[in-house]
Rosetta silent file (secondary structure, phi, psi, omega in degrees, C-alpha in Angstrom):
SEQUENCE: MTKPALPPMPPSHVKGSLDRTNTIRSYRKQGGGRQLKYPSPESLLAVAEDYIKWADKNPIKVQRATTDRGSILRYVEEKRRPLSMNGLCSHMGLGRRAFDTVYLVHKDDSIRETAEFIKNVIATDLIEGGLVDLYNANFAARLTGVGDSVEARLGGLNGAPIPVLTIQPIASGTFLPTEVDDN
SCORE:     score description
SCORE:     0.000 S_00000001
   1 L     0.000  132.685 -176.959    0.006   -0.008   -0.003 S_00000001
   2 L   -95.891  151.759  176.201    1.394    3.361   -0.995 S_00000001
   3 L   -75.758  145.229  177.314    1.174    6.501    1.041 S_00000001
   4 L   -65.726  148.299 -179.054   -1.061    9.257   -0.284 S_00000001
   5 L   -70.965  140.165  177.439    0.822   12.063   -1.981 S_00000001
   6 L   -76.975  147.436  177.843    1.340   15.183    0.080 S_00000001
   7 L   -65.163  151.925 -179.263   -0.091   18.410   -1.299 S_00000001
   8 L   -64.656  144.393 -179.868    2.484   20.622   -2.955 S_00000001
   9 L   -77.578  139.589  175.487    4.190   23.092   -0.657 S_00000001
  10 L   -62.180  156.543 -178.884    3.569   26.777   -1.301 S_00000001
  11 H   -58.749  -26.734 -177.889    6.558   28.612   -2.694 S_00000001
  12 H   -69.559  -19.567 -177.581    7.133   30.401    0.582 S_00000001
  13 H   -97.256    0.927  177.639    8.002   27.129    2.327 S_00000001
  14 L   -70.962  139.648 -178.011   10.583   26.074   -0.215 S_00000001
  15 L   -56.803  133.182 -178.740   14.068   26.013    1.246 S_00000001
  16 L    92.406    4.644  178.706   15.757   29.333    0.644 S_00000001
  17 L   -64.209  144.770 -174.569   12.490   31.298    0.546 S_00000001
  18 L   -82.960  -45.191 -171.171   13.019   34.947    1.381 S_00000001
  19 L  -147.403  108.996  178.854    9.841   35.990    3.160 S_00000001
  20 H   -74.982  -31.868 -174.182    7.022   33.828    4.441 S_00000001
  21 H   -67.092  -31.140  177.714    4.998   36.695    5.864 S_00000001
  22 H   -63.580  -37.547  178.962    4.342   38.247    2.438 S_00000001
  23 H   -66.410  -41.385  179.237    2.692   35.034    1.328 S_00000001
  24 H   -64.800  -45.986  179.467    0.488   34.958    4.422 S_00000001
  25 H   -61.171  -44.715 -178.503   -0.463   38.619    3.993 S_00000001
  26 H   -66.579  -34.791  176.483   -1.308   38.195    0.327 S_00000001
  27 H   -61.663  -43.870  179.253   -3.361   35.086    1.179 S_00000001
  28 H   -69.240  -36.550  179.228   -5.388   37.047    3.704 S_00000001
  29 H   -65.019  -30.150  179.398   -5.820   39.994    1.336 S_00000001
  30 L   -80.220    2.909  177.795   -7.313   37.607   -1.235 S_00000001
  31 L    97.819    7.902  176.916   -9.976   36.601    1.295 S_00000001
  32 L   -81.564  177.223  179.230   -8.227   33.534    2.685 S_00000001
  33 L    87.856 -178.980 -178.166   -7.789   32.722    6.339 S_00000001
  34 L   -70.915  133.347  178.597  -10.292   32.565    9.124 S_00000001
  35 L   -87.634  153.802  177.393  -13.443   34.575    8.644 S_00000001
  36 L   -65.974  137.526  177.801  -14.975   36.599   11.476 S_00000001
  37 L   -68.429  -34.970  178.164  -17.605   34.754   13.473 S_00000001
  38 L  -125.111   88.080 -168.480  -19.568   38.003   13.776 S_00000001
  39 L   -78.579   -8.556 -177.897  -18.724   39.967   10.630 S_00000001
  40 L  -129.248  157.642  176.001  -20.999   42.999   11.114 S_00000001
  41 H   -59.725  -35.616 -179.817  -21.732   45.444   13.938 S_00000001
  42 H   -63.155  -42.803 -179.866  -25.372   44.265   13.891 S_00000001
  43 H   -69.645  -33.341  177.553  -24.368   40.623   14.510 S_00000001
  44 H   -66.805  -44.052  176.721  -21.997   41.718   17.262 S_00000001
  45 H   -64.486  -38.813 -178.479  -24.746   43.748   18.967 S_00000001
  46 H   -63.310  -42.598 -179.924  -27.233   40.918   18.546 S_00000001
  47 H   -71.596  -31.442  176.223  -25.036   38.393   20.335 S_00000001
  48 H   -68.492  -42.300  177.193  -24.290   40.927   23.113 S_00000001
  49 H   -61.946  -40.807  178.732  -28.026   41.569   23.588 S_00000001
  50 H   -62.394  -40.251  178.280  -28.605   37.800   23.673 S_00000001
  51 H   -64.771  -44.255  179.831  -25.923   37.471   26.383 S_00000001
  52 H   -63.311  -42.351  177.613  -27.493   40.277   28.469 S_00000001
  53 H   -63.252  -41.064  179.007  -30.956   38.699   28.183 S_00000001
  54 H   -62.793  -43.645 -179.640  -29.509   35.322   29.188 S_00000001
  55 H   -63.415  -37.474  178.429  -27.786   36.875   32.222 S_00000001
  56 H   -68.540  -36.853 -178.295  -31.066   38.568   33.273 S_00000001
  57 H   -78.418  -17.003 -175.155  -33.052   35.301   32.915 S_00000001
  58 L  -122.513   75.061  179.408  -30.479   33.212   34.807 S_00000001
  59 L   -69.577  161.054  177.781  -29.764   34.822   38.187 S_00000001
  60 E   -84.576  133.893  179.847  -27.247   33.279   40.535 S_00000001
  61 E  -100.275  122.687 -177.168  -28.844   31.335   43.371 S_00000001
  62 E  -115.745  128.819  176.037  -27.165   31.769   46.734 S_00000001
  63 E   -82.882  129.325  179.475  -28.049   29.649   49.761 S_00000001
  64 E  -120.931  158.485  177.234  -28.461   31.728   52.906 S_00000001
  65 E  -141.068  143.500  177.368  -29.056   30.809   56.502 S_00000001
  66 E  -144.332  164.504  178.584  -30.369   32.802   59.451 S_00000001
  67 E  -111.996  144.172  177.472  -31.495   32.052   62.955 S_00000001
  68 E  -141.979  111.491  179.458  -34.926   32.722   64.370 S_00000001
  69 L    52.656   43.394  175.760  -35.680   31.931   68.031 S_00000001
  70 L    88.066  -11.176  178.761  -32.955   29.324   68.163 S_00000001
  71 E  -105.198  149.656 -178.379  -33.829   27.503   64.934 S_00000001
  72 E   -92.253  126.216  177.446  -31.857   27.757   61.712 S_00000001
  73 E  -108.674  127.437  178.007  -33.801   28.902   58.664 S_00000001
  74 E  -110.863  141.008  177.520  -32.329   28.198   55.237 S_00000001
  75 E  -149.889  164.749 -179.508  -33.474   29.926   52.086 S_00000001
  76 E  -110.875  126.207  178.374  -32.299   30.550   48.524 S_00000001
  77 E  -107.896  133.107  175.686  -31.717   34.130   47.417 S_00000001
  78 E   -93.242  125.201  178.560  -31.560   35.015   43.735 S_00000001
  79 E  -114.594  146.283 -179.843  -28.921   37.615   42.877 S_00000001
  80 L   -62.440  134.143  178.989  -28.544   39.351   39.578 S_00000001
  81 L   -75.522  122.801  179.273  -25.833   37.762   37.456 S_00000001
  82 L   -72.456  144.587  175.952  -23.087   40.318   36.794 S_00000001
  83 L   -80.139  146.472  176.883  -22.057   40.875   33.196 S_00000001
  84 L  -148.666  155.297  178.061  -18.426   40.229   32.331 S_00000001
  85 H   -64.481  -38.113  178.983  -16.242   40.212   29.255 S_00000001
  86 H   -65.946  -37.467  177.128  -15.254   36.605   29.911 S_00000001
  87 H   -65.303  -42.016  176.420  -18.947   35.668   30.146 S_00000001
  88 H   -61.917  -46.301 -178.720  -19.692   37.458   26.870 S_00000001
  89 H   -63.231  -38.275  175.970  -16.772   35.793   25.113 S_00000001
  90 H   -64.418  -40.872  178.509  -17.904   32.354   26.365 S_00000001
  91 H   -63.092  -36.394 -179.721  -21.421   33.131   25.126 S_00000001
  92 H   -78.254  -18.052 -176.126  -19.944   34.115   21.749 S_00000001
  93 L    82.769   25.343  179.808  -17.812   30.992   21.521 S_00000001
  94 L  -121.329  160.193  170.407  -14.605   33.033   21.480 S_00000001
  95 L   -84.852  157.376 -178.958  -11.631   33.363   23.713 S_00000001
  96 H   -61.715  -39.787  179.247  -11.095   36.647   25.484 S_00000001
  97 H   -63.531  -37.010  179.047   -7.840   37.212   23.612 S_00000001
  98 H   -63.834  -42.095  178.746   -9.637   36.682   20.283 S_00000001
  99 H   -62.681  -47.456 -177.647  -12.181   39.391   21.157 S_00000001
 100 H   -66.353  -38.846 -175.180   -9.469   41.825   22.225 S_00000001
 101 H   -90.034  -15.923 -179.705   -7.138   41.202   19.305 S_00000001
 102 H  -104.203  -55.469 -172.204   -9.743   40.863   16.544 S_00000001
 103 H   -82.409  -37.811 -178.262  -12.753   43.002   17.329 S_00000001
 104 L   -75.174  -15.834  178.449  -11.201   45.801   19.450 S_00000001
 105 L  -122.702   24.588 -177.028   -8.498   46.492   16.845 S_00000001
 106 L   -67.620  147.689 -177.695  -10.496   45.724   13.703 S_00000001
 107 L   -71.532  -22.935  177.192   -9.793   47.854   10.622 S_00000001
 108 L   -80.941  117.760 -176.682  -13.515   48.505   10.148 S_00000001
 109 H   -58.093  -38.556 -177.282  -14.388   51.477   12.391 S_00000001
 110 H   -67.511  -36.490  178.001  -18.001   50.373   12.907 S_00000001
 111 H   -71.274  -42.504  179.673  -17.031   46.928   14.189 S_00000001
 112 H   -63.438  -43.465  179.696  -14.286   48.371   16.420 S_00000001
 113 H   -67.024  -36.681  176.967  -16.639   51.030   17.853 S_00000001
 114 H   -64.532  -42.519  177.718  -19.366   48.445   18.442 S_00000001
 115 H   -62.446  -40.598  178.105  -16.900   46.206   20.293 S_00000001
 116 H   -66.792  -38.815  177.860  -15.765   49.155   22.428 S_00000001
 117 H   -62.014  -45.046  179.836  -19.389   50.086   23.140 S_00000001
 118 H   -62.332  -44.143 -179.921  -20.169   46.530   24.295 S_00000001
 119 H   -62.380  -39.074  177.947  -17.050   46.497   26.500 S_00000001
 120 H   -68.636  -38.088  176.255  -18.091   49.844   28.044 S_00000001
 121 H   -59.215  -44.256 -179.530  -21.633   48.627   28.710 S_00000001
 122 H   -67.042  -43.446  178.272  -20.250   45.646   30.603 S_00000001
 123 H   -62.760  -40.484  178.939  -17.765   47.805   32.553 S_00000001
 124 H   -64.119  -41.811  177.316  -20.515   50.268   33.434 S_00000001
 125 H   -59.587  -43.201 -179.693  -22.744   47.459   34.715 S_00000001
 126 H   -68.047  -43.007 -178.269  -19.930   46.210   36.960 S_00000001
 127 H   -65.090  -49.047 -179.521  -18.986   49.662   38.250 S_00000001
 128 H   -65.597  -38.090  176.365  -22.572   50.739   38.973 S_00000001
 129 H   -63.342  -35.707  177.042  -23.402   47.377   40.521 S_00000001
 130 H   -71.066  -34.149 -178.839  -20.371   47.719   42.789 S_00000001
 131 H   -69.466  -35.994 -176.757  -21.372   51.278   43.760 S_00000001
 132 L   -97.565   13.911  176.047  -24.912   50.355   44.808 S_00000001
 133 L    65.611   26.253  173.109  -23.750   47.175   46.602 S_00000001
 134 L   -78.967  -37.248  175.623  -25.348   44.868   44.067 S_00000001
 135 L  -120.588  166.156  174.978  -21.946   43.261   43.469 S_00000001
 136 L   -65.021  119.972 -174.902  -18.794   43.189   45.576 S_00000001
 137 H   -63.649  -39.841  179.514  -17.265   46.629   44.979 S_00000001
 138 H   -65.975  -41.063 -179.945  -13.639   45.431   45.304 S_00000001
 139 H   -68.592  -42.539  179.357  -14.178   42.599   42.857 S_00000001
 140 H   -63.568  -40.363  178.571  -16.004   44.838   40.364 S_00000001
 141 H   -65.173  -38.512  179.639  -13.215   47.425   40.560 S_00000001
 142 H   -68.477  -38.900  179.319  -10.577   44.768   39.988 S_00000001
 143 H   -65.094  -34.999 -177.594  -12.436   43.350   36.962 S_00000001
 144 H   -91.608   -7.770 -179.274  -12.776   46.749   35.323 S_00000001
 145 L    83.112    4.174 -179.406   -9.297   47.952   36.217 S_00000001
 146 L   -70.518  -35.363 -175.439  -10.657   50.860   38.245 S_00000001
 147 L   -92.396   12.836  178.132   -9.030   49.660   41.451 S_00000001
 148 L   -64.103  142.511 -178.325   -5.567   49.046   40.008 S_00000001
 149 L   -71.139  144.906  179.492   -2.854   50.527   42.120 S_00000001
 150 L  -122.016  131.157  179.607   -1.194   53.644   40.843 S_00000001
 151 L   -77.767  122.968 -179.474    2.323   54.549   41.869 S_00000001
 152 L   -94.643  133.077  178.912    2.386   58.035   43.319 S_00000001
 153 L  -126.558  134.440  177.686    5.496   60.114   42.787 S_00000001
 154 L   -92.552  140.590  179.370    6.225   63.415   44.389 S_00000001
 155 L  -162.301  164.618  178.080    7.938   66.007   42.303 S_00000001
 156 L   -85.216 -156.952 -178.430    8.327   69.673   41.726 S_00000001
 157 H   -64.351  129.469  179.832    7.309   71.700   38.698 S_00000001
 158 H    55.690   35.185  174.763    7.509   69.654   35.465 S_00000001
 159 H    80.721    5.633  178.897    8.839   66.626   37.339 S_00000001
 160 L   -69.032  151.304  178.530   11.866   68.459   38.792 S_00000001
 161 L   -64.639  149.812  179.865   13.038   67.263   42.182 S_00000001
 162 L   -73.396  130.148 -179.943   11.621   69.037   45.209 S_00000001
 163 L   -66.747  141.331 -177.593   14.171   71.463   46.667 S_00000001
 164 L  -110.466  129.166  177.376   15.421   70.443   50.084 S_00000001
 165 L  -106.236  134.516  176.479   16.201   73.054   52.726 S_00000001
 166 L  -109.748  124.417 -179.547   18.545   72.298   55.552 S_00000001
 167 L  -104.766  119.039 -179.095   18.089   74.362   58.676 S_00000001
 168 L   -86.758  142.301  176.557   21.123   74.597   60.910 S_00000001
 169 L   -65.663  150.690 -179.564   20.586   74.996   64.650 S_00000001
 170 L   -79.584  130.382 -179.644   21.436   78.424   66.027 S_00000001
 171 L   -73.582  146.353 -179.536   24.712   78.490   67.874 S_00000001
 172 L   -64.721  141.656 -179.276   24.598   79.735   71.414 S_00000001
 173 L    89.163    0.117  179.518   25.498   83.363   71.816 S_00000001
 174 L   -81.950  138.168 -179.242   24.212   84.304   68.341 S_00000001
 175 L   -84.212  128.265  175.539   22.247   87.530   68.201 S_00000001
 176 L  -111.733  137.538  176.805   18.715   87.245   66.752 S_00000001
 177 L   -67.668  149.539  179.702   16.710   90.319   65.730 S_00000001
 178 L   -75.676  -32.845  178.867   13.508   90.886   67.703 S_00000001
 179 L  -124.499  141.300  178.129   11.476   91.749   64.616 S_00000001
 180 L  -106.860  129.576  179.666   11.743   90.321   61.144 S_00000001
 181 L   -87.070  125.425 -177.032   10.998   92.630   58.201 S_00000001
 182 L   -85.419   10.754 -177.583    8.885   90.855   55.532 S_00000001
 183 L   -69.314    0.000    0.000    9.977   93.139   52.667 S_00000001
C-alpha cells in the first residue's frame, strides 16, 4: 500500500524562501484565512443583547441561613448575574484574547466602535453594581481595572526634584533680631 501524496508546498515554504509573511499577507488579502464569526456590527450587537438577556433570565442562586428563636432557617436568594467580558466571550464561543485582538483592533471602524461600546456597557454594569452594593465593589473594581494601584510620585514643577532646605541650629550666643521685616 502506498502512502497518499502530500499536497504541494507553497513557494514560501521552499528552502531558501526569502519571506514567508508576504505570502500569508497576500493570502489574507485575497480573502483567505479565518473569517470573522460576527462579521458585522449588527451581529456583534445581537449576540451581546442575547448574552445580556440570558444573564437577566439566569440569576445566581445563593443559599443563605439565618436564625430565628434558636432555629436555623435556610433559604435561597436570587442575585442578579453580573455581566463580564469573559462571560460574553464564552457566550460568543470566542476566547477573550480573540475578542481583544480581533474586534477591538478591527480595521472597520463600525465593528471596532461596536466592540468598544459593548465593553463599556459591561464595565458600566460592573462599576454601577459595585457602587450600589449589588456586586462586591472590590471585585467589580478589579475586573474593570478601576481599582488598580497607581504609583504616586512626588515632584516639583515639570517633574523636577523638590528642593530640600537644611536648617542649621542656632549656635549659642548668636544675636537674633527681635522683629523680622517681611519686605
